[in-house]
N, C-alpha and C positions, 0 to 999 in steps of 0.2 A: 434605517439610519442613513444609508448611502443615498436613497432618493431625496431625503431632506437636504443633504449636503449639496447634491447636484442642482436641486431647484434653488438653493440659496446662492450658488455660484452663478446661475443664470440671471438671477435678479440683480446681482452686483454688476453684471455686464451692461445693464440698461442705463441709458443716460437720461438725465433730467433735461426736458426741453426748455429752452430759453428763447423767447421771441426776440427778433431783431426789428428795429424801426422800419426797415425796408419791407418786411414781411407783413406788417400790419396794414389792413385795409379798413379804414373807418367807415361806419355806416351812419346814416342820419335818421334820427327818430323824432317824431313830433308827439308831444304830450299835451292833452287838454287838462288844465288845472282847475276847471270849474267844478266846485263841489268836493275837491280833494282836500284832505287834511295836510296842512303845511309841512309838518315834520316828517310824516310818512312819505310824502311826495319828494321832499328834499333828499331823504336817505336813499330812495330808489334812484333818483337822478344822479346822486354822487357815486353810486355803485356803477352805473352805466358809464359815467365820465371816466372813472378809473379803469374800466375794462374788467372788473371782477366777475361779470356775468359771462365772460368768454372762457373757454378751456385753455386758451393760450396766454392767460394773464401772467404777466411777469412784473414783479414789483418795481424794477428800475427802468422799465420801458413804458411809454405812454401807449397802452393798448386800447384805450377807451374810444367811445363813439361820440358823435355830435348829438346834442339834445336841443330841440326847439320847444319852448314852453309857451303855449298860448292861453289866453283868458286868465292871466295872473291876477287880475282884479277880483276874480270870483273864487279865490282860494279861501278855505275855511280854517279856523283855529278852534281848539277846544277849550273849555273852562273859561276863565276870566282873562285870558291872554290879551284880548283887544284893549282892555283898560289897564292891565298891570304890566305887560311886557314892555320894556324900554330898551332902546338901542342907544348906547353911549358912544361918544367920540370925544377925544381930548386933543386940544390944540398944542399942548405942551407948555402953555403959559399959565400963570396963576389965575384961577377963576375961569379957565378955558374948558371946563367940562360941560358938554351939552348933551341933553337928553331929548329923545323923540319917542313918543308912544307908538305902538304898533298900529293903532287905529288911524293916527295921523299919517303915518307912512303909507298905509294901504290906500288912503284917500288921495294923497298927492303923487306918490311914485310906487304903485303896486308891484312893478317888476323888481324893485330893489329888495323887497321882502324875500322873494324866492332866491335871488342872487346871494344875499347875505347868508341865508340858511344853508345853501349848497356850498358856498365858499368856505364856511366854517367847518364843514364835514370833510373837506379835501385836505391832503397833506400840505403842510406849511413849508414847501420847498419849491425849487424851480419847476420840478415836475408837476406839482400841484397847481402852480400858476398856469402852466401850459394846458392842464386839464380844464381849468376854469374858463379859459378862452374859448373852449368848445361848447359853452353854454350860451344859448340865445333865448332871451325872455322877452315876451311882448304882452302888454296889458290887455289887448283885444284879441279877437279871433284870427286876424290877418297876420301873415308873416311873409317876408320877401325871399324865402328860400325854396320856392317851388322847383327851381331848376335842379336842386340836389335830390329830388324825388324822395322826401322823407317818408319813412314807414310809420304808421300810427302805433304807438306803444300803449297797450291796454294795462291799466292799473286797477286793482280792486278798490272799489269805493267802500269806505267804512261808514255804516249807518249810524 
């Protein structure tokens, strides 16, 4: 019984680590979206932007990393989402509700599809907006962030 009490006292002395903004060193990752399923890709990117993949994750501090997504035009969706999924926006005026299908958005602005999917998975706060600014999406294979020396991030492809 005495050993249990002493080990319990020692565990009470340990402090919970809380990361500070000055201690966080963000890394840069590059992800190739060609052939990736949209939702699975977006959830993995949202995890990295929030910093939940790191052991120093702290909910009230931006511990996330930068993510560069290339080949956004080659992203995949499952089922009938190309024809059925709609993105809505409302101007605030009567009759101001506008719809756009996923197929149309992929044809005209493929980077917006990934941006919208990731943005909706992040917190809806100031911190979430700061995390979202660290996402860079490009329709083609080229990106202007070579100076940051991004590390390729491997994701499992679902067949």
